[in-house]
C-alpha positions as CSV (number, residue, x, y, z in Angstrom):
1,M,0.0,0.0,0.0
2,F,1.3,3.4,-0.9
3,F,0.3,4.9,2.5
4,P,1.0,2.9,5.7
5,T,-1.9,1.6,7.7
6,L,-2.6,3.2,11.0
7,G,-1.9,0.0,12.8
8,L,1.7,0.3,11.8
9,I,2.1,3.9,13.0
10,A,-0.2,4.0,16.0
11,S,1.2,4.6,19.5
12,T,0.1,1.7,21.6
13,N,1.6,3.2,24.8
14,V,-1.7,4.8,25.7
15,I,-2.7,5.8,29.3
16,T,-6.3,5.4,30.1
17,V,-8.8,5.8,32.9
18,T,-12.4,4.7,33.1
19,I,-15.4,6.9,33.1
20,Q,-16.0,5.9,36.7
21,N,-12.6,7.4,37.8
22,T,-12.3,10.9,39.3
23,I,-10.6,14.0,37.9
24,Q,-7.9,13.5,40.5
25,D,-7.3,9.9,39.4
26,A,-6.8,11.2,35.9
27,L,-4.5,14.1,37.0
28,N,-2.4,11.7,39.0
29,K,-1.9,9.3,36.1
30,M,-1.1,12.1,33.7
31,H,1.5,13.5,36.1
32,E,2.9,10.0,36.7
33,H,3.4,9.3,33.0
34,N,4.3,12.9,32.1
35,H,1.4,13.0,29.5
36,R,-0.5,16.2,28.7
37,S,-3.7,14.2,28.0
38,I,-5.4,11.0,28.9
39,V,-8.0,8.7,27.2
40,V,-11.2,8.2,29.2
41,V,-12.9,4.8,28.3
42,N,-16.5,4.1,28.5
43,K,-16.9,0.6,26.9
44,T,-16.3,1.2,23.2
45,V,-16.7,5.0,23.4
46,Y,-13.5,7.1,24.0
47,Y,-13.1,10.6,25.3
48,I,-10.1,12.9,25.8
49,L,-9.2,14.8,29.0
50,S,-6.5,17.4,28.3
51,T,-4.4,19.9,30.3
52,K,-6.8,22.6,29.1
53,D,-9.7,20.7,30.5
54,I,-7.9,20.3,33.9
55,I,-7.2,24.1,33.9
56,R,-10.9,24.9,33.1
57,L,-12.1,22.6,35.8
58,K,-9.8,24.1,38.4
59,R,-10.7,27.7,37.4
60,D,-14.4,26.8,37.6
61,G,-14.0,25.4,41.1
62,T,-15.0,21.8,40.2
63,P,-13.9,19.5,42.9
64,F,-11.3,17.1,41.7
65,S,-13.1,14.3,43.5
66,T,-15.9,14.5,40.9
67,P,-16.3,11.4,38.7
68,L,-15.4,11.8,35.1
69,S,-18.9,10.6,34.2
70,Q,-20.2,14.0,35.5
71,V,-17.6,16.1,33.6
72,P,-18.2,17.4,30.0
73,L,-15.7,15.5,27.8
74,R,-14.9,15.6,24.1
75,S,-15.4,12.3,22.4
76,L,-12.6,11.1,20.1
77,P,-13.1,9.9,16.5
78,V,-12.5,6.1,16.0
79,I,-11.0,4.4,13.1
80,E,-10.0,0.7,12.4
81,K,-6.3,-0.1,12.5
82,D,-6.3,-1.3,8.9
83,S,-7.1,2.2,7.6
84,N,-4.4,4.4,6.2
85,I,-3.0,7.9,6.7
86,I,-5.5,9.5,4.2
87,N,-8.4,8.4,6.4
88,A,-6.6,9.8,9.5
89,L,-6.1,13.2,7.9
90,N,-9.9,13.3,7.3
91,L,-10.6,12.7,10.9
92,T,-7.9,14.4,12.8
93,D,-9.3,17.0,15.2
94,D,-7.7,20.5,15.2
95,V,-8.1,20.9,19.0
96,D,-6.9,17.5,20.3
97,E,-5.3,16.0,17.3
98,H,-6.0,12.5,18.5
99,I,-7.7,9.5,16.8
100,C,-8.5,6.3,18.5
101,V,-7.2,3.3,16.5
102,C,-9.4,0.3,17.3
103,N,-9.6,-3.4,16.6
104,Q,-12.5,-4.8,14.7
105,D,-14.4,-5.5,17.9
106,G,-14.1,-1.8,18.9
107,S,-11.5,-2.3,21.6
108,L,-8.7,0.3,21.8
109,Y,-5.6,-0.7,19.9
110,G,-3.8,2.7,20.1
111,L,-3.7,6.4,19.3
112,V,-2.6,8.3,16.2
113,T,-1.4,11.8,16.8
114,N,0.4,14.4,14.8
115,S,3.6,13.0,16.2
116,D,2.9,9.6,14.6
117,I,2.0,11.2,11.3
118,V,5.1,13.3,11.3
119,A,7.2,10.2,12.1
120,S,5.7,8.4,9.1
121,V,6.7,11.1,6.7
122,D,9.9,10.6,4.7
123,P,11.7,14.0,4.8
124,Q,13.6,13.2,1.6
125,V,10.4,13.9,-0.4
126,I,10.0,17.4,1.2
127,L,11.4,20.4,-0.7
128,D,14.4,21.5,1.3
129,S,14.2,25.0,0.0
130,L,10.6,25.6,1.3
131,Q,11.2,27.8,4.4
132,L,9.3,27.9,7.6
133,S,8.4,31.6,6.7
134,T,6.1,30.3,4.1
135,I,3.9,28.8,6.9
136,F,3.1,32.3,8.1
137,E,0.9,33.2,5.1
138,K,-2.1,33.5,7.5
139,K,-0.1,35.2,10.2
140,Y,-0.1,32.4,12.8
141,G,0.1,34.4,16.0
142,F,1.1,33.7,19.5
143,K,0.4,35.1,23.0
144,S,3.1,36.5,25.2
145,F,3.3,37.6,28.9
146,T,6.0,39.3,30.9
147,P,8.0,37.4,33.5
148,D,6.1,39.3,36.2
149,A,2.7,37.9,35.2
150,S,1.0,35.7,37.7
151,M,0.1,32.1,37.0
152,A,-3.5,33.0,37.7
153,E,-3.3,35.3,34.6
154,I,-1.9,32.5,32.5
155,L,-4.5,30.0,33.7
156,D,-7.3,32.5,32.9
157,Y,-6.0,33.0,29.4
158,M,-5.2,29.3,28.6
159,K,-8.5,27.8,29.7
160,D,-10.2,29.2,26.6
161,A,-7.2,29.7,24.2
162,L,-6.7,27.7,21.0
163,S,-3.0,27.6,21.6
164,D,-1.4,25.2,24.1
165,C,1.5,27.4,25.0
166,V,2.5,31.1,25.7
167,I,5.8,32.9,25.2
168,I,7.4,34.8,28.1
169,Q,9.0,38.0,26.7
170,E,11.1,40.9,28.0
171,G,10.6,43.5,25.4
172,K,10.8,41.6,22.1
173,T,13.1,39.0,23.5
174,A,11.8,35.6,24.4
175,V,13.1,34.5,27.8
176,G,10.9,31.5,28.5
177,I,8.0,29.3,27.3
178,L,5.1,27.9,29.2
179,T,3.5,24.8,27.7
180,S,0.6,22.6,28.6
181,K,3.0,20.1,30.3
182,D,4.4,23.0,32.5
183,I,0.8,23.9,33.4
184,L,-0.1,20.3,34.2
185,K,3.0,20.0,36.5
186,F,2.1,23.3,38.1
187,I,-1.5,22.2,38.9
188,G,-0.3,18.8,40.0
189,E,2.0,20.4,42.6
190,S,-0.8,22.6,43.9
191,K,1.4,25.7,43.9
192,N,0.1,29.3,44.7
193,E,-1.5,30.7,41.6
194,E,-0.2,34.2,42.4
195,I,3.4,33.0,41.8
196,R,5.2,34.7,39.0
197,V,5.4,32.8,35.7
198,S,9.2,33.3,35.7
199,A,9.3,30.7,38.5
200,V,7.4,28.1,36.4
201,M,8.4,28.8,32.8
202,S,10.9,26.6,30.8
203,S,14.0,28.6,30.0
204,P,15.9,29.2,27.8
205,V,13.6,29.0,24.7
206,E,14.8,26.8,21.9
207,T,14.1,28.5,18.6
208,L,14.5,27.9,14.9
209,S,15.1,30.5,12.2
210,D,12.2,31.4,9.8
211,K,14.8,30.7,7.0
212,S,15.0,27.0,8.0
213,S,13.4,24.5,5.7
214,I,10.3,22.4,6.4
215,N,12.6,19.4,6.3
216,E,14.8,21.0,9.1
217,G,11.6,21.7,11.0
218,L,10.5,18.1,10.9
219,E,14.0,16.9,12.0
220,Y,13.9,19.5,14.8
221,L,10.6,18.1,16.1
222,R,11.7,14.5,15.8
223,K,15.0,14.9,17.6
224,R,13.6,17.0,20.5
225,S,10.1,15.3,20.7
226,F,8.6,18.8,20.7
227,K,5.0,19.6,19.7
228,R,5.8,23.0,18.2
229,I,8.6,25.2,16.9
230,V,9.1,28.8,18.2
231,V,10.3,30.6,15.1
232,T,12.5,33.7,15.1
233,N,13.5,36.3,12.5
234,D,17.1,37.6,11.8
235,D,16.8,39.9,14.8
236,Q,16.1,36.8,17.1
237,Y,12.5,38.2,17.7
238,V,9.8,35.6,17.9
239,V,7.5,35.8,14.8
240,G,5.3,32.9,15.4
241,I,4.8,29.3,16.5
242,V,4.6,26.5,13.9
243,T,2.8,23.4,15.0
244,Q,3.1,19.9,13.7
245,Q,-0.2,20.3,11.9
246,D,1.2,23.2,9.9
247,L,4.2,21.1,8.8
248,I,2.0,18.1,8.0
249,S,-0.2,20.1,5.7
250,R,2.9,21.4,3.9
251,T,4.4,17.9,3.8
252,Y,1.4,16.3,2.2
253,L,1.0,19.2,-0.2
254,R,4.5,18.4,-1.4
255,W,3.7,14.7,-1.6
256,S,0.7,15.5,-3.8
257,Q,3.0,17.3,-6.3
258,L,5.2,14.3,-6.6
259,M,2.4,11.7,-7.1
260,Q,1.8,12.2,-10.8
261,D,2.1,8.4,-11.3
262,H,-0.5,7.8,-8.6
263,F,-3.2,9.8,-10.0
264,R,-6.1,8.3,-8.1
265,Q,-4.4,8.8,-4.8
266,F,-3.2,12.2,-5.8
267,E,-6.8,13.2,-6.6
268,E,-8.0,11.9,-3.2
269,I,-5.4,13.6,-1.1
270,T,-5.8,16.9,-2.9
271,Q,-9.5,16.8,-2.1
272,I,-8.9,16.0,1.5
273,L,-6.3,18.8,1.9
274,Q,-8.8,21.2,0.4
275,Q,-11.5,20.1,2.9
276,R,-9.0,20.5,5.7
277,N,-7.8,23.9,4.5
278,N,-11.5,25.0,4.4
279,H,-12.0,23.6,7.9
280,L,-8.9,25.3,9.2
281,S,-9.9,28.6,7.7
282,E,-13.4,28.3,9.3
283,L,-11.7,27.5,12.7
284,A,-9.6,30.6,12.3
285,T,-12.7,32.8,11.8
286,K,-15.6,31.1,13.5
287,D,-16.5,30.5,17.1
288,S,-16.9,26.7,17.4
289,L,-19.8,26.8,19.8
290,T,-22.1,29.5,18.3
291,D,-20.9,29.4,14.7
292,I,-20.6,33.1,14.4
293,H,-17.4,35.2,14.0
294,N,-14.8,34.8,16.7
295,R,-12.9,37.5,18.4
296,H,-9.9,37.3,16.0
297,M,-12.1,37.6,12.9
298,F,-14.1,40.5,14.4
299,S,-10.8,42.4,15.1
300,E,-9.9,42.0,11.5
301,L,-13.3,43.2,10.3
302,F,-13.1,46.2,12.6
303,V,-9.8,47.3,11.0
304,K,-11.4,47.2,7.6
305,E,-14.5,49.0,8.6
306,I,-12.6,51.8,10.4
307,S,-10.6,52.4,7.2
308,M,-14.0,53.0,5.5
309,V,-15.0,55.5,8.1
310,K,-11.7,57.4,7.6
311,R,-12.0,57.3,3.8
312,H,-15.7,58.0,3.3
313,A,-16.8,59.5,6.6
314,T,-19.4,56.8,7.0
315,K,-21.0,56.0,10.4
316,L,-20.1,53.0,12.4
317,A,-21.6,51.8,15.7
318,L,-20.3,49.2,18.2
319,V,-22.7,47.2,20.3
320,M,-21.5,45.1,23.3
321,I,-23.9,42.5,24.7
322,D,-23.5,40.5,27.9
323,L,-25.9,37.9,29.2
324,D,-27.1,38.7,32.7
325,H,-26.1,36.4,35.5
326,F,-24.9,33.8,33.1
327,K,-22.6,32.1,35.7
328,Q,-25.8,31.2,37.6
329,V,-27.1,29.5,34.5
330,N,-24.0,27.3,34.3
331,D,-24.0,26.7,38.1
332,T,-27.7,25.9,38.3
333,Y,-28.4,24.0,35.2
334,G,-25.0,22.8,34.0
335,H,-22.7,23.7,31.2
336,N,-24.6,21.8,28.5
337,I,-27.7,24.0,29.2
338,G,-25.3,27.1,29.3
339,D,-23.9,26.2,25.9
340,F,-27.5,25.8,24.5
341,V,-28.4,29.2,25.8
342,L,-25.3,30.7,24.1
343,K,-26.1,29.0,20.8
344,H,-29.8,29.9,21.0
345,F,-28.9,33.5,21.8
346,A,-26.5,33.8,18.9
347,A,-29.0,32.4,16.5
348,L,-31.7,34.8,17.6
349,V,-29.4,37.9,17.2
350,T,-28.2,36.6,13.9
351,S,-31.8,36.3,12.6
352,T,-32.5,39.9,13.9
353,V,-29.6,41.9,12.5
354,R,-28.8,42.8,8.9
355,E,-26.6,40.5,6.8
356,A,-24.1,43.3,6.4
357,D,-23.7,43.7,10.1
358,M,-20.9,41.9,11.9
359,F,-21.8,39.8,14.9
360,A,-19.2,37.9,16.9
361,R,-18.6,36.2,20.2
362,W,-16.1,38.3,22.1
363,G,-15.5,35.8,24.9
364,G,-17.6,33.8,27.4
365,E,-21.1,35.3,27.5
366,E,-20.0,38.6,25.9
367,F,-20.8,39.3,22.3
368,V,-20.1,42.3,20.0
369,L,-22.0,43.7,17.0
370,L,-20.6,46.2,14.5
371,L,-23.3,48.2,12.6
372,R,-22.4,49.7,9.3
373,N,-23.9,53.2,8.5
374,A,-25.4,53.6,11.9
375,G,-24.8,56.1,14.7
376,C,-25.8,55.9,18.4
377,D,-29.5,56.5,17.7
378,E,-29.8,53.7,15.1
379,A,-27.7,51.3,17.2
380,F,-29.8,52.1,20.3
381,G,-32.9,51.0,18.3
382,V,-31.2,47.8,17.3
383,G,-30.0,47.2,20.8
384,E,-33.5,47.6,22.2
385,K,-34.9,45.2,19.6
386,I,-32.4,42.6,20.6
387,R,-32.9,43.1,24.3
388,S,-36.7,42.9,24.1
389,L,-36.5,39.8,21.9
390,I,-34.2,37.9,24.3
391,E,-36.4,39.0,27.3
392,T,-39.5,37.4,25.7
393,Q,-37.8,34.2,24.6
394,A,-38.1,30.9,26.4
395,F,-34.8,29.2,26.7
396,D,-35.4,25.5,27.2
397,G,-34.0,24.2,30.5
398,A,-32.9,27.7,31.6
399,G,-36.1,29.7,31.8
400,R,-35.9,33.5,31.4
401,V,-32.7,35.1,30.2
402,T,-31.9,38.8,29.9
403,C,-29.0,40.8,28.5
404,S,-27.3,44.2,29.2
405,I,-26.2,46.2,26.2
406,G,-23.7,49.0,25.8
407,I,-23.3,51.1,22.6
408,T,-20.8,53.6,21.3
409,E,-20.4,55.3,18.0
410,V,-16.9,54.6,16.5
411,A,-14.8,57.6,15.6
412,A,-12.3,57.8,12.7
413,D,-9.3,57.9,15.1
414,D,-10.6,55.0,17.3
415,T,-8.7,51.8,17.7
416,I,-10.6,48.6,18.5
417,Q,-9.3,48.9,22.1
418,S,-10.7,52.4,22.6
419,A,-14.0,51.6,21.0
420,I,-14.5,48.4,23.0
421,E,-13.5,50.2,26.2
422,R,-16.4,52.7,25.7
423,A,-18.9,50.1,24.7
424,D,-17.8,48.0,27.7
425,S,-18.2,51.0,30.0
426,A,-21.7,51.6,28.7
427,M,-22.6,47.9,29.1
428,Y,-21.5,47.9,32.7
429,A,-23.5,51.1,33.2
430,A,-26.5,49.1,32.0
431,K,-25.7,46.4,34.5
432,D,-25.4,49.0,37.3
433,A,-28.8,50.4,36.2
434,G,-30.4,47.1,37.0
435,R,-29.5,44.9,34.0
436,N,-31.8,44.1,31.1
437,C,-31.4,47.5,29.6
438,T,-29.5,49.4,26.8
439,I,-27.2,52.3,27.4
440,A,-25.5,54.3,24.6
441,C,-22.6,56.7,25.0
442,E,-21.3,59.3,22.5
443,A,-18.3,58.8,20.3
444,R,-15.1,60.2,21.5
445,G,-15.0,63.9,20.5
């Protein structure tokens, strides 16, 4: 077979716990084996519990004595061990990047991860001249903190972040890195969350030049057993983080160019890569829960719209919406009901606003709405329409839900930070006024 079967490349050294075990049982086993995730087994159904899940549970105050059967877990895709890499590419999840490889009876045989896929790639077929800098076509970003930041700040960021690491910088110079394994060790040792990140981070930071080839990047990951590459420019400043998934996509793209004598397989892998590229593009712009724009995409759209305001003196209004007492919904009815409320709310607002308006999830239960050709008066009318609609809706399982809304008109010299700050202030004024109301402030003059 041109592509190896998953049974040949799967890692069979998999640590597992059962669905009856507790969070603490899982944490102990992860710490014991130095793993950043663990498979939770429920007969022939498999779930993943990652470092990020441990962080969220800790920050939410969930007792670690809680059985895993009472914890929201992400299920893993399952594939038979006789399937090949092409099938694995079609199933790999972009958050966990794990696939359960099973025997014919559904029992667990092993796991396939990006590490296994990378290990199966022959670097001789990769174009040595293709540099890591080509990976940054979509501006893969990274989050940095100063060495004085507290671990509480790091945990608050990482519990909802897509990335599994942060860079610690002094000025533009990287002095350390904090990965999910570092976080897992920190939580396992029950240290004070107010401790400075400089006491926990891994240092120094190993980096690779953006002039390095993809082949060199693959060898770098293999030799060090790293999950990512911290990439620097000629000035030794960090310009981004390249993951195994980035390299895999480039590797298979190169393979597809060399498979002219394997036309059927070439056609198949090209189609899969297109599907995955579309999926990755959607992940980069959409909030996975509500299927509306995410914070990153909204920030990009804001920059485009503010340029239109500057060039054509058009009006632009920013609306910030926060669901009232949403923590009580999660605490009282559970996170599944809370997620349903967020999805239902997003769907209601989407059906209310114009197609040209830009609606996004800013974070948690906060949402933002950018209204083209609208000032404070028009935006206030839209805000009131949304508020009254939500007030009269029945949210299954949660009862009555209300929202507080803050509005500001965007000025030509605004940044997204300054506009958000004013809308946020107006929104908190609405909460101080008793919630379930809309307050608008003027543009900065």
